[in-house]
C-alpha angles and dihedrals in degrees: 000000000000122000125216135192121196115198112190134124093220114085092200091057092047090050091051093051091046090053091052093048093047092046099045107021107035133176098051143124113246127191128178136206130188096206145008096271093055090046092053091050091053092045090057090054103039140033115232130202094195131024118191111193142173126226104222114050130146116267091001132120094205096184089049089050090051091051090047092052092048092050098043106025105031092160091065113091115215127211112189108214112185150137088231117111118274088211091065106028110027097078092044094054097040090049087052090054110277114145093210145004121210134175119237085230089068116110119254090253090063092047088054090047090053093048091048089054094049093046088053090052095253131124118246117224113185121208090255093052091044089055091053092049092047092051091053092045096052097038094047090217140070109285093195120060091204089068088073092064123100119237091261094046091051090048091053092045089056091050092049090051089051088059099253119149126232089255093051091048092050090053093048094047094036094232134119119281089234089056090053089050091052092050090048092052092048095048091048089053093047096053095036104244130128104197144020094263091058089046090054092049092050092045089053091050092053095035095239 
């Protein structure tokens, strides 16, 4: 009997995935977690064949969680299932050990196709992810400037795009406001923008 862990902060998404698993992959044991901390607690108690996880969840370093799973539970196969852009996140997560990256906009048939691949021990490369990999392969360089950002810089970029101030970001991340300002300056330099408006334009271009 296969075991599954769904890590997503949206109950509706978890319910939908559970329905799919019960309908197409029964019998199976299914657990769910709303954040990284809950997921790590479950991982310490249970082995999982398949882990389906989101990228953006409150109080969760999802990429860090992916790296933790790869290092400590290598037998678990991870499918990242998210609204976040494949152009920005797919390579990061697959490099960290994910076996597949799929948009939540994908039809159920494709979700099943991805799960079938992982259960068979194969990676799943969607058309969107394949396009990203092909662009990088032919260009010989990073096609997306956001890929140059560190995890913390990308996290701060997302918060800036959400309209949060440096003070608010410092409180959320529990770091000094001056440190946030330094990260902001560095990430602006890396992606070649000088203000928030330019950051928003670039983020729209690359669907951040």
